[in-house]
All heavy atoms as TSV, in Angstrom:
chain	resi	resn	atom	element	x	y	z
A	1	ALA	N	N	12.571	3.242	5.269
A	1	ALA	CA	C	11.854	2.050	5.677
A	1	ALA	C	C	12.727	1.113	6.487
A	1	ALA	O	O	12.208	0.309	7.240
A	1	ALA	CB	C	11.333	1.322	4.449
A	2	ALA	N	N	14.025	1.218	6.316
A	2	ALA	CA	C	14.927	0.309	7.028
A	2	ALA	C	C	14.707	0.422	8.530
A	2	ALA	O	O	14.642	1.508	9.078
A	2	ALA	CB	C	16.370	0.615	6.671
A	3	GLY	N	N	14.565	-0.722	9.202
A	3	GLY	CA	C	14.374	-0.724	10.645
A	3	GLY	C	C	12.935	-0.591	11.080
A	3	GLY	O	O	12.627	-0.744	12.252
A	4	GLU	N	N	12.028	-0.307	10.169
A	4	GLU	CA	C	10.623	-0.120	10.514
A	4	GLU	C	C	9.740	-1.156	9.823
A	4	GLU	O	O	8.562	-0.935	9.618
A	4	GLU	CB	C	10.185	1.289	10.137
A	4	GLU	CG	C	10.965	2.355	10.858
A	4	GLU	CD	C	10.601	3.761	10.426
A	4	GLU	OE1	O	9.748	3.914	9.538
A	4	GLU	OE2	O	11.169	4.687	10.986
A	5	HIS	N	N	10.308	-2.272	9.494
A	5	HIS	CA	C	9.593	-3.279	8.711
A	5	HIS	C	C	8.310	-3.754	9.382
A	5	HIS	O	O	7.277	-3.867	8.722
A	5	HIS	CB	C	10.511	-4.462	8.406
A	5	HIS	CG	C	11.643	-4.095	7.511
A	5	HIS	ND1	N	12.882	-3.766	8.003
A	5	HIS	CD2	C	11.717	-3.967	6.173
A	5	HIS	CE1	C	13.679	-3.463	6.993
A	5	HIS	NE2	N	13.001	-3.586	5.868
A	6	ALA	N	N	8.357	-4.042	10.666
A	6	ALA	CA	C	7.166	-4.557	11.360
A	6	ALA	C	C	6.022	-3.549	11.315
A	6	ALA	O	O	4.865	-3.919	11.078
A	6	ALA	CB	C	7.502	-4.909	12.799
A	7	GLN	N	N	6.339	-2.289	11.514
A	7	GLN	CA	C	5.310	-1.249	11.468
A	7	GLN	C	C	4.751	-1.099	10.058
A	7	GLN	O	O	3.552	-0.917	9.879
A	7	GLN	CB	C	5.898	0.072	11.961
A	7	GLN	CG	C	4.863	1.142	12.147
A	7	GLN	CD	C	5.458	2.387	12.786
A	7	GLN	OE1	O	6.643	2.661	12.631
A	7	GLN	NE2	N	4.636	3.138	13.482
A	8	ILE	N	N	5.595	-1.194	9.059
A	8	ILE	CA	C	5.147	-1.105	7.673
A	8	ILE	C	C	4.224	-2.267	7.339
A	8	ILE	O	O	3.177	-2.082	6.724
A	8	ILE	CB	C	6.346	-1.051	6.714
A	8	ILE	CG1	C	7.069	0.291	6.869
A	8	ILE	CG2	C	5.909	-1.272	5.263
A	8	ILE	CD1	C	8.406	0.357	6.186
A	9	VAL	N	N	4.598	-3.464	7.768
A	9	VAL	CA	C	3.768	-4.645	7.516
A	9	VAL	C	C	2.391	-4.465	8.148
A	9	VAL	O	O	1.360	-4.714	7.511
A	9	VAL	CB	C	4.454	-5.925	8.049
A	9	VAL	CG1	C	3.506	-7.105	8.046
A	9	VAL	CG2	C	5.697	-6.235	7.235
A	10	GLN	N	N	2.357	-3.991	9.374
A	10	GLN	CA	C	1.093	-3.797	10.078
A	10	GLN	C	C	0.216	-2.747	9.388
A	10	GLN	O	O	-0.971	-2.976	9.158
A	10	GLN	CB	C	1.359	-3.391	11.524
A	10	GLN	CG	C	0.097	-3.226	12.339
A	10	GLN	CD	C	0.391	-2.794	13.765
A	10	GLN	OE1	O	1.403	-2.143	14.038
A	10	GLN	NE2	N	-0.489	-3.143	14.672
A	11	CYS	N	N	0.794	-1.627	9.040
A	11	CYS	CA	C	0.032	-0.562	8.372
A	11	CYS	C	C	-0.435	-0.994	6.986
A	11	CYS	O	O	-1.581	-0.743	6.603
A	11	CYS	CB	C	0.866	0.709	8.263
A	11	CYS	SG	S	1.130	1.529	9.833
A	12	ALA	N	N	0.436	-1.641	6.244
A	12	ALA	CA	C	0.074	-2.107	4.903
A	12	ALA	C	C	-1.083	-3.099	4.977
A	12	ALA	O	O	-1.996	-3.058	4.146
A	12	ALA	CB	C	1.280	-2.738	4.212
A	13	HIS	N	N	-1.064	-3.960	5.968
A	13	HIS	CA	C	-2.140	-4.935	6.136
A	13	HIS	C	C	-3.479	-4.244	6.394
A	13	HIS	O	O	-4.498	-4.591	5.787
A	13	HIS	CB	C	-1.812	-5.894	7.280
A	13	HIS	CG	C	-2.848	-6.933	7.502
A	13	HIS	ND1	N	-2.976	-8.029	6.685
A	13	HIS	CD2	C	-3.819	-7.036	8.439
A	13	HIS	CE1	C	-3.985	-8.766	7.114
A	13	HIS	NE2	N	-4.510	-8.185	8.173
A	14	ARG	N	N	-3.475	-3.252	7.251
A	14	ARG	CA	C	-4.709	-2.515	7.574
A	14	ARG	C	C	-5.230	-1.746	6.363
A	14	ARG	O	O	-6.425	-1.749	6.073
A	14	ARG	CB	C	-4.461	-1.569	8.736
A	14	ARG	CG	C	-4.279	-2.285	10.035
A	14	ARG	CD	C	-4.030	-1.311	11.152
A	14	ARG	NE	N	-3.907	-2.030	12.411
A	14	ARG	CZ	C	-3.597	-1.444	13.545
A	14	ARG	NH1	N	-3.391	-0.151	13.592
A	14	ARG	NH2	N	-3.505	-2.156	14.645
A	15	ILE	N	N	-4.332	-1.076	5.667
A	15	ILE	CA	C	-4.748	-0.301	4.497
A	15	ILE	C	C	-5.235	-1.237	3.395
A	15	ILE	O	O	-6.185	-0.918	2.680
A	15	ILE	CB	C	-3.610	0.611	4.007
A	15	ILE	CG1	C	-3.267	1.647	5.083
A	15	ILE	CG2	C	-3.994	1.314	2.704
A	15	ILE	CD1	C	-1.993	2.424	4.817
A	16	LYS	N	N	-4.618	-2.402	3.280
A	16	LYS	CA	C	-5.045	-3.391	2.279
A	16	LYS	C	C	-6.501	-3.781	2.514
A	16	LYS	O	O	-7.307	-3.802	1.583
A	16	LYS	CB	C	-4.149	-4.624	2.333
A	16	LYS	CG	C	-4.549	-5.718	1.350
A	16	LYS	CD	C	-3.626	-6.926	1.430
A	16	LYS	CE	C	-3.818	-7.657	2.734
A	16	LYS	NZ	N	-3.037	-8.901	2.831
A	17	GLY	N	N	-6.849	-4.078	3.758
A	17	GLY	CA	C	-8.229	-4.461	4.076
A	17	GLY	C	C	-9.220	-3.369	3.761
A	17	GLY	O	O	-10.283	-3.613	3.166
A	18	THR	N	N	-8.888	-2.152	4.122
A	18	THR	CA	C	-9.763	-1.020	3.844
A	18	THR	C	C	-9.887	-0.787	2.351
A	18	THR	O	O	-10.983	-0.523	1.834
A	18	THR	CB	C	-9.234	0.250	4.538
A	18	THR	OG1	O	-9.121	-0.004	5.937
A	18	THR	CG2	C	-10.147	1.433	4.298
A	19	SER	N	N	-8.784	-0.906	1.634
A	19	SER	CA	C	-8.795	-0.718	0.181
A	19	SER	C	C	-9.707	-1.732	-0.492
A	19	SER	O	O	-10.457	-1.395	-1.412
A	19	SER	CB	C	-7.377	-0.839	-0.384
A	19	SER	OG	O	-6.543	0.143	0.174
A	20	LEU	N	N	-9.642	-2.973	-0.033
A	20	LEU	CA	C	-10.506	-4.005	-0.600
A	20	LEU	C	C	-11.976	-3.693	-0.345
A	20	LEU	O	O	-12.819	-3.900	-1.221
A	20	LEU	CB	C	-10.138	-5.376	-0.039
A	20	LEU	CG	C	-8.811	-5.947	-0.539
A	20	LEU	CD1	C	-8.425	-7.183	0.262
A	20	LEU	CD2	C	-8.884	-6.259	-2.025
A	21	MET	N	N	-12.293	-3.165	0.840
A	21	MET	CA	C	-13.687	-2.798	1.136
A	21	MET	C	C	-14.168	-1.675	0.220
A	21	MET	O	O	-15.346	-1.609	-0.122
A	21	MET	CB	C	-13.830	-2.390	2.596
A	21	MET	CG	C	-13.777	-3.570	3.542
A	21	MET	SD	S	-14.245	-3.159	5.232
A	21	MET	CE	C	-12.816	-2.223	5.770
A	22	LEU	N	N	-13.260	-0.789	-0.171
A	22	LEU	CA	C	-13.607	0.330	-1.055
A	22	LEU	C	C	-13.621	-0.072	-2.523
A	22	LEU	O	O	-14.065	0.698	-3.368
A	22	LEU	CB	C	-12.611	1.475	-0.871
A	22	LEU	CG	C	-12.640	2.203	0.457
A	22	LEU	CD1	C	-11.453	3.155	0.558
A	22	LEU	CD2	C	-13.954	2.958	0.614
A	23	GLY	N	N	-13.088	-1.237	-2.824
A	23	GLY	CA	C	-12.973	-1.659	-4.216
A	23	GLY	C	C	-11.745	-1.101	-4.903
A	23	GLY	O	O	-11.641	-1.144	-6.124
A	24	ALA	N	N	-10.813	-0.587	-4.124
A	24	ALA	CA	C	-9.567	-0.044	-4.664
A	24	ALA	C	C	-8.552	-1.189	-4.746
A	24	ALA	O	O	-7.606	-1.274	-3.957
A	24	ALA	CB	C	-9.060	1.100	-3.787
A	25	ASN	N	N	-8.780	-2.070	-5.697
A	25	ASN	CA	C	-8.002	-3.309	-5.783
A	25	ASN	C	C	-6.533	-3.079	-6.100
A	25	ASN	O	O	-5.664	-3.794	-5.587
A	25	ASN	CB	C	-8.636	-4.257	-6.785
A	25	ASN	CG	C	-10.012	-4.702	-6.334
A	25	ASN	OD1	O	-10.280	-4.790	-5.141
A	25	ASN	ND2	N	-10.890	-4.963	-7.271
A	26	ALA	N	N	-6.224	-2.109	-6.942
A	26	ALA	CA	C	-4.821	-1.839	-7.267
A	26	ALA	C	C	-4.086	-1.309	-6.033
A	26	ALA	O	O	-2.921	-1.656	-5.801
A	26	ALA	CB	C	-4.712	-0.854	-8.426
A	27	LEU	N	N	-4.764	-0.498	-5.244
A	27	LEU	CA	C	-4.163	0.003	-4.004
A	27	LEU	C	C	-3.947	-1.160	-3.033
A	27	LEU	O	O	-2.885	-1.266	-2.414
A	27	LEU	CB	C	-5.041	1.079	-3.370
A	27	LEU	CG	C	-4.507	1.753	-2.119
A	27	LEU	CD1	C	-3.179	2.450	-2.387
A	27	LEU	CD2	C	-5.528	2.746	-1.580
A	28	ALA	N	N	-4.922	-2.038	-2.925
A	28	ALA	CA	C	-4.798	-3.205	-2.054
A	28	ALA	C	C	-3.644	-4.099	-2.511
A	28	ALA	O	O	-2.897	-4.632	-1.675
A	28	ALA	CB	C	-6.102	-3.991	-2.035
A	29	ASP	N	N	-3.498	-4.249	-3.818
A	29	ASP	CA	C	-2.405	-5.068	-4.345
A	29	ASP	C	C	-1.043	-4.471	-3.979
A	29	ASP	O	O	-0.127	-5.199	-3.595
A	29	ASP	CB	C	-2.539	-5.200	-5.862
A	29	ASP	CG	C	-1.481	-6.102	-6.452
A	29	ASP	OD1	O	-1.330	-7.239	-5.964
A	29	ASP	OD2	O	-0.802	-5.666	-7.404
A	30	SER	N	N	-0.924	-3.160	-4.065
A	30	SER	CA	C	0.344	-2.533	-3.691
A	30	SER	C	C	0.616	-2.721	-2.203
A	30	SER	O	O	1.762	-2.926	-1.796
A	30	SER	CB	C	0.374	-1.053	-4.081
A	30	SER	OG	O	-0.498	-0.294	-3.283
A	31	CYS	N	N	-0.437	-2.701	-1.396
A	31	CYS	CA	C	-0.279	-2.940	0.038
A	31	CYS	C	C	0.164	-4.375	0.301
A	31	CYS	O	O	1.005	-4.611	1.175
A	31	CYS	CB	C	-1.588	-2.667	0.772
A	31	CYS	SG	S	-2.013	-0.928	0.870
A	32	ALA	N	N	-0.390	-5.316	-0.446
A	32	ALA	CA	C	0.011	-6.716	-0.288
A	32	ALA	C	C	1.487	-6.879	-0.623
A	32	ALA	O	O	2.217	-7.615	0.067
A	32	ALA	CB	C	-0.847	-7.612	-1.174
A	33	ARG	N	N	1.931	-6.184	-1.656
A	33	ARG	CA	C	3.356	-6.254	-2.012
A	33	ARG	C	C	4.227	-5.612	-0.938
A	33	ARG	O	O	5.310	-6.105	-0.622
A	33	ARG	CB	C	3.589	-5.617	-3.375
A	33	ARG	CG	C	3.054	-6.495	-4.511
A	33	ARG	CD	C	3.451	-5.958	-5.842
A	33	ARG	NE	N	2.888	-4.621	-5.990
A	33	ARG	CZ	C	2.382	-4.142	-7.113
A	33	ARG	NH1	N	2.413	-4.841	-8.208
A	33	ARG	NH2	N	1.882	-2.933	-7.155
A	34	MET	N	N	3.756	-4.497	-0.366
A	34	MET	CA	C	4.503	-3.865	0.733
A	34	MET	C	C	4.552	-4.788	1.942
A	34	MET	O	O	5.588	-4.904	2.603
A	34	MET	CB	C	3.867	-2.530	1.129
A	34	MET	CG	C	4.099	-1.452	0.128
A	34	MET	SD	S	3.492	0.218	0.517
A	34	MET	CE	C	2.493	0.088	1.919
A	35	GLU	N	N	3.439	-5.433	2.215
A	35	GLU	CA	C	3.359	-6.353	3.353
A	35	GLU	C	C	4.360	-7.500	3.192
A	35	GLU	O	O	5.114	-7.819	4.113
A	35	GLU	CB	C	1.927	-6.887	3.420
A	35	GLU	CG	C	1.540	-7.530	4.700
A	35	GLU	CD	C	0.070	-7.906	4.732
A	35	GLU	OE1	O	-0.689	-7.685	3.767
A	35	GLU	OE2	O	-0.314	-8.465	5.771
A	36	THR	N	N	4.395	-8.084	2.017
A	36	THR	CA	C	5.317	-9.190	1.747
A	36	THR	C	C	6.765	-8.728	1.801
A	36	THR	O	O	7.613	-9.365	2.444
A	36	THR	CB	C	5.013	-9.811	0.372
A	36	THR	OG1	O	3.677	-10.314	0.382
A	36	THR	CG2	C	5.977	-10.928	0.044
A	37	ALA	N	N	7.057	-7.621	1.146
A	37	ALA	CA	C	8.431	-7.103	1.119
A	37	ALA	C	C	8.898	-6.723	2.518
A	37	ALA	O	O	10.052	-6.978	2.881
A	37	ALA	CB	C	8.526	-5.908	0.176
A	38	GLY	N	N	8.016	-6.131	3.304
A	38	GLY	CA	C	8.379	-5.769	4.668
A	38	GLY	C	C	8.643	-6.984	5.534
A	38	GLY	O	O	9.563	-6.993	6.353
A	39	ALA	N	N	7.833	-8.014	5.324
A	39	ALA	CA	C	7.984	-9.228	6.129
A	39	ALA	C	C	9.319	-9.922	5.868
A	39	ALA	O	O	9.918	-10.485	6.792
A	39	ALA	CB	C	6.830	-10.181	5.853
A	40	ILE	N	N	9.784	-9.864	4.636
A	40	ILE	CA	C	11.075	-10.512	4.318
A	40	ILE	C	C	12.230	-9.508	4.307
A	40	ILE	O	O	13.350	-9.859	3.953
A	40	ILE	CB	C	11.005	-11.286	2.980
A	40	ILE	CG1	C	10.735	-10.355	1.801
A	40	ILE	CG2	C	9.984	-12.407	3.067
A	40	ILE	CD1	C	10.849	-11.027	0.446
A	41	ARG	N	N	11.919	-8.265	4.669
A	41	ARG	CA	C	12.915	-7.192	4.775
A	41	ARG	C	C	13.656	-6.936	3.466
A	41	ARG	O	O	14.868	-6.742	3.437
A	41	ARG	CB	C	13.889	-7.470	5.906
A	41	ARG	CG	C	13.216	-7.535	7.246
A	41	ARG	CD	C	14.173	-7.892	8.349
A	41	ARG	NE	N	13.493	-7.933	9.628
A	41	ARG	CZ	C	13.470	-6.931	10.508
A	41	ARG	NH1	N	14.105	-5.815	10.256
A	41	ARG	NH2	N	12.816	-7.061	11.640
A	42	ASP	N	N	12.893	-6.958	2.395
A	42	ASP	CA	C	13.441	-6.678	1.063
A	42	ASP	C	C	13.208	-5.195	0.778
A	42	ASP	O	O	12.156	-4.797	0.291
A	42	ASP	CB	C	12.752	-7.564	0.016
A	42	ASP	CG	C	13.322	-7.377	-1.375
A	42	ASP	OD1	O	13.983	-6.347	-1.645
A	42	ASP	OD2	O	13.082	-8.271	-2.205
A	43	ASP	N	N	14.203	-4.387	1.106
A	43	ASP	CA	C	14.045	-2.930	1.008
A	43	ASP	C	C	13.823	-2.441	-0.418
A	43	ASP	O	O	13.086	-1.489	-0.632
A	43	ASP	CB	C	15.244	-2.215	1.633
A	43	ASP	CG	C	15.269	-2.355	3.148
A	43	ASP	OD1	O	14.195	-2.538	3.751
A	43	ASP	OD2	O	16.363	-2.272	3.723
A	44	GLU	N	N	14.426	-3.083	-1.399
A	44	GLU	CA	C	14.234	-2.659	-2.788
A	44	GLU	C	C	12.801	-2.954	-3.240
A	44	GLU	O	O	12.149	-2.100	-3.841
A	44	GLU	CB	C	15.238	-3.339	-3.721
A	44	GLU	CG	C	15.086	-2.935	-5.180
A	44	GLU	CD	C	15.200	-1.439	-5.442
A	44	GLU	OE1	O	15.863	-0.721	-4.662
A	44	GLU	OE2	O	14.607	-0.980	-6.440
A	45	ALA	N	N	12.304	-4.132	-2.947
A	45	ALA	CA	C	10.923	-4.470	-3.301
A	45	ALA	C	C	9.949	-3.582	-2.535
A	45	ALA	O	O	8.922	-3.162	-3.074
A	45	ALA	CB	C	10.641	-5.940	-3.012
A	46	LEU	N	N	10.285	-3.270	-1.308
A	46	LEU	CA	C	9.448	-2.393	-0.502
A	46	LEU	C	C	9.399	-0.989	-1.104
A	46	LEU	O	O	8.325	-0.391	-1.221
A	46	LEU	CB	C	9.986	-2.349	0.929
A	46	LEU	CG	C	9.180	-1.586	1.962
A	46	LEU	CD1	C	7.745	-2.080	2.023
A	46	LEU	CD2	C	9.845	-1.710	3.325
A	47	ARG	N	N	10.537	-0.479	-1.523
A	47	ARG	CA	C	10.575	0.847	-2.155
A	47	ARG	C	C	9.722	0.866	-3.407
A	47	ARG	O	O	8.944	1.798	-3.629
A	47	ARG	CB	C	12.017	1.235	-2.485
A	47	ARG	CG	C	12.161	2.656	-3.047
A	47	ARG	CD	C	13.547	2.903	-3.619
A	47	ARG	NE	N	13.880	2.035	-4.731
A	47	ARG	CZ	C	13.357	2.138	-5.965
A	47	ARG	NH1	N	12.473	3.057	-6.225
A	47	ARG	NH2	N	13.724	1.318	-6.919
A	48	GLN	N	N	9.841	-0.158	-4.221
A	48	GLN	CA	C	9.059	-0.222	-5.456
A	48	GLN	C	C	7.564	-0.302	-5.160
A	48	GLN	O	O	6.759	0.379	-5.806
A	48	GLN	CB	C	9.492	-1.418	-6.293
A	48	GLN	CG	C	10.880	-1.268	-6.867
A	48	GLN	CD	C	11.373	-2.538	-7.551
A	48	GLN	OE1	O	10.653	-3.523	-7.652
A	48	GLN	NE2	N	12.617	-2.509	-8.007
A	49	ALA	N	N	7.191	-1.115	-4.186
A	49	ALA	CA	C	5.782	-1.237	-3.820
A	49	ALA	C	C	5.247	0.075	-3.268
A	49	ALA	O	O	4.099	0.448	-3.527
A	49	ALA	CB	C	5.600	-2.364	-2.808
A	50	MET	N	N	6.084	0.804	-2.530
A	50	MET	CA	C	5.649	2.083	-1.967
A	50	MET	C	C	5.442	3.126	-3.069
A	50	MET	O	O	4.543	3.969	-2.960
A	50	MET	CB	C	6.649	2.573	-0.923
A	50	MET	CG	C	6.627	1.733	0.329
A	50	MET	SD	S	7.882	2.233	1.514
A	50	MET	CE	C	6.849	2.996	2.747
A	51	GLU	N	N	6.229	3.047	-4.119
A	51	GLU	CA	C	6.032	3.966	-5.252
A	51	GLU	C	C	4.681	3.703	-5.909
A	51	GLU	O	O	3.941	4.644	-6.221
A	51	GLU	CB	C	7.155	3.815	-6.264
A	51	GLU	CG	C	8.468	4.407	-5.818
A	51	GLU	CD	C	9.587	4.209	-6.825
A	51	GLU	OE1	O	9.328	3.700	-7.935
A	51	GLU	OE2	O	10.727	4.576	-6.490
A	52	VAL	N	N	4.353	2.437	-6.110
A	52	VAL	CA	C	3.057	2.078	-6.698
A	52	VAL	C	C	1.934	2.482	-5.742
A	52	VAL	O	O	0.909	3.023	-6.167
A	52	VAL	CB	C	2.988	0.568	-7.020
A	52	VAL	CG1	C	1.604	0.176	-7.505
A	52	VAL	CG2	C	4.050	0.198	-8.048
A	53	PHE	N	N	2.139	2.249	-4.452
A	53	PHE	CA	C	1.157	2.635	-3.440
A	53	PHE	C	C	0.839	4.128	-3.545
A	53	PHE	O	O	-0.322	4.526	-3.551
A	53	PHE	CB	C	1.682	2.300	-2.041
A	53	PHE	CG	C	0.836	2.840	-0.926
A	53	PHE	CD1	C	-0.289	2.161	-0.513
A	53	PHE	CD2	C	1.171	4.033	-0.304
A	53	PHE	CE1	C	-1.079	2.665	0.510
A	53	PHE	CE2	C	0.393	4.537	0.714
A	53	PHE	CZ	C	-0.734	3.855	1.133
A	54	GLU	N	N	1.868	4.942	-3.622
A	54	GLU	CA	C	1.677	6.400	-3.703
A	54	GLU	C	C	0.873	6.774	-4.943
A	54	GLU	O	O	-0.049	7.592	-4.875
A	54	GLU	CB	C	3.025	7.109	-3.698
A	54	GLU	CG	C	2.929	8.615	-3.697
A	54	GLU	CD	C	2.267	9.192	-2.452
A	54	GLU	OE1	O	2.439	8.626	-1.362
A	54	GLU	OE2	O	1.558	10.204	-2.587
A	55	THR	N	N	1.195	6.170	-6.070
A	55	THR	CA	C	0.467	6.444	-7.314
A	55	THR	C	C	-0.996	6.043	-7.182
A	55	THR	O	O	-1.897	6.803	-7.567
A	55	THR	CB	C	1.115	5.683	-8.487
A	55	THR	OG1	O	2.457	6.140	-8.626
A	55	THR	CG2	C	0.364	5.906	-9.783
A	56	GLU	N	N	-1.247	4.864	-6.635
A	56	GLU	CA	C	-2.620	4.377	-6.492
A	56	GLU	C	C	-3.400	5.181	-5.457
A	56	GLU	O	O	-4.599	5.423	-5.617
A	56	GLU	CB	C	-2.629	2.892	-6.139
A	56	GLU	CG	C	-2.119	2.007	-7.242
A	56	GLU	CD	C	-2.891	2.149	-8.542
A	56	GLU	OE1	O	-4.103	2.452	-8.511
A	56	GLU	OE2	O	-2.280	1.969	-9.609
A	57	LEU	N	N	-2.731	5.625	-4.415
A	57	LEU	CA	C	-3.392	6.453	-3.409
A	57	LEU	C	C	-3.812	7.790	-4.012
A	57	LEU	O	O	-4.912	8.285	-3.757
A	57	LEU	CB	C	-2.477	6.661	-2.203
A	57	LEU	CG	C	-3.084	7.415	-1.018
A	57	LEU	CD1	C	-4.287	6.678	-0.468
A	57	LEU	CD2	C	-2.027	7.607	0.065
A	58	GLN	N	N	-2.953	8.370	-4.836
A	58	GLN	CA	C	-3.301	9.617	-5.521
A	58	GLN	C	C	-4.490	9.413	-6.453
A	58	GLN	O	O	-5.374	10.270	-6.537
A	58	GLN	CB	C	-2.099	10.149	-6.292
A	58	GLN	CG	C	-1.006	10.686	-5.397
A	58	GLN	CD	C	0.242	11.055	-6.176
A	58	GLN	OE1	O	0.283	11.012	-7.394
A	58	GLN	NE2	N	1.295	11.418	-5.448
A	59	ALA	N	N	-4.542	8.270	-7.127
A	59	ALA	CA	C	-5.668	7.957	-8.007
A	59	ALA	C	C	-6.959	7.856	-7.196
A	59	ALA	O	O	-8.013	8.338	-7.632
A	59	ALA	CB	C	-5.414	6.666	-8.773
A	60	LEU	N	N	-6.893	7.262	-6.030
A	60	LEU	CA	C	-8.075	7.157	-5.171
A	60	LEU	C	C	-8.528	8.541	-4.714
A	60	LEU	O	O	-9.720	8.837	-4.704
A	60	LEU	CB	C	-7.774	6.254	-3.976
A	60	LEU	CG	C	-8.936	6.000	-3.019
A	60	LEU	CD1	C	-10.091	5.299	-3.734
A	60	LEU	CD2	C	-8.456	5.180	-1.825
A	61	HIS	N	N	-7.581	9.393	-4.376
A	61	HIS	CA	C	-7.917	10.765	-3.978
A	61	HIS	C	C	-8.611	11.501	-5.125
A	61	HIS	O	O	-9.601	12.208	-4.897
A	61	HIS	CB	C	-6.662	11.525	-3.553
A	61	HIS	CG	C	-6.203	11.204	-2.182
A	61	HIS	ND1	N	-6.124	12.116	-1.174
A	61	HIS	CD2	C	-5.794	10.024	-1.642
A	61	HIS	CE1	C	-5.687	11.542	-0.073
A	61	HIS	NE2	N	-5.482	10.276	-0.340
A	62	ARG	N	N	-8.087	11.353	-6.330
A	62	ARG	CA	C	-8.706	11.994	-7.491
A	62	ARG	C	C	-10.130	11.486	-7.695
A	62	ARG	O	O	-11.040	12.251	-8.002
A	62	ARG	CB	C	-7.868	11.802	-8.748
A	62	ARG	CG	C	-6.617	12.653	-8.791
A	62	ARG	CD	C	-5.934	12.630	-10.153
A	62	ARG	NE	N	-5.566	11.299	-10.612
A	62	ARG	CZ	C	-4.451	10.652	-10.288
A	62	ARG	NH1	N	-3.571	11.241	-9.477
A	62	ARG	NH2	N	-4.201	9.456	-10.749
A	63	TYR	N	N	-10.317	10.181	-7.521
A	63	TYR	CA	C	-11.648	9.601	-7.668
A	63	TYR	C	C	-12.613	10.216	-6.654
A	63	TYR	O	O	-13.723	10.619	-6.984
A	63	TYR	CB	C	-11.582	8.078	-7.488
A	63	TYR	CG	C	-12.943	7.443	-7.405
A	63	TYR	CD1	C	-13.691	7.253	-8.580
A	63	TYR	CD2	C	-13.487	7.055	-6.206
A	63	TYR	CE1	C	-14.954	6.683	-8.516
A	63	TYR	CE2	C	-14.745	6.492	-6.136
A	63	TYR	CZ	C	-15.467	6.301	-7.291
A	63	TYR	OH	O	-16.725	5.749	-7.222
A	64	PHE	N	N	-12.187	10.299	-5.396
A	64	PHE	CA	C	-13.035	10.874	-4.362
A	64	PHE	C	C	-13.330	12.348	-4.640
A	64	PHE	O	O	-14.430	12.829	-4.366
A	64	PHE	CB	C	-12.420	10.715	-2.974
A	64	PHE	CG	C	-12.581	9.339	-2.402
A	64	PHE	CD1	C	-11.541	8.754	-1.703
A	64	PHE	CD2	C	-13.746	8.615	-2.545
A	64	PHE	CE1	C	-11.663	7.491	-1.157
A	64	PHE	CE2	C	-13.891	7.352	-2.018
A	64	PHE	CZ	C	-12.848	6.782	-1.312
A	65	ASP	N	N	-12.351	13.063	-5.175
A	65	ASP	CA	C	-12.579	14.472	-5.505
A	65	ASP	C	C	-13.682	14.627	-6.538
A	65	ASP	O	O	-14.457	15.575	-6.491
A	65	ASP	CB	C	-11.293	15.118	-6.012
A	65	ASP	CG	C	-10.277	15.380	-4.909
A	65	ASP	OD1	O	-10.672	15.351	-3.707
A	65	ASP	OD2	O	-9.091	15.586	-5.234
A	66	LYS	N	N	-13.765	13.699	-7.478
A	66	LYS	CA	C	-14.809	13.742	-8.505
A	66	LYS	C	C	-16.167	13.345	-7.966
A	66	LYS	O	O	-17.175	13.924	-8.332
A	66	LYS	CB	C	-14.440	12.826	-9.683
A	66	LYS	CG	C	-13.308	13.300	-10.527
A	66	LYS	CD	C	-13.044	12.312	-11.644
A	66	LYS	CE	C	-11.828	12.717	-12.455
A	66	LYS	NZ	N	-11.547	11.740	-13.510
A	67	VAL	N	N	-16.183	12.328	-7.130
A	67	VAL	CA	C	-17.429	11.737	-6.653
A	67	VAL	C	C	-18.052	12.551	-5.525
A	67	VAL	O	O	-19.265	12.669	-5.451
A	67	VAL	CB	C	-17.205	10.280	-6.213
A	67	VAL	CG1	C	-18.450	9.681	-5.587
A	67	VAL	CG2	C	-16.745	9.443	-7.381
A	68	LEU	N	N	-17.233	13.076	-4.672
A	68	LEU	CA	C	-17.763	13.764	-3.482
A	68	LEU	C	C	-17.905	15.218	-3.673
A	68	LEU	O	O	-17.662	16.051	-4.135
A	68	LEU	CB	C	-16.879	13.481	-2.273
A	68	LEU	CG	C	-16.739	12.011	-1.921
A	68	LEU	CD1	C	-15.784	11.840	-0.735
A	68	LEU	CD2	C	-18.082	11.405	-1.555
């Protein structure tokens, strides 16, 4: 993530909005944390938020697998 903070902030912001539209609030929350951490260039907080993001994204995939 080092050196790519602006791109991470932009992507996290977009995914956050989409997550909120889907009702995936925990995923949106992890994106908000990534957005904040990226903006202040806090690589440790960003890493932690990305770990939560990955977990929540997998949960969303599992949900879609059941529903669709």
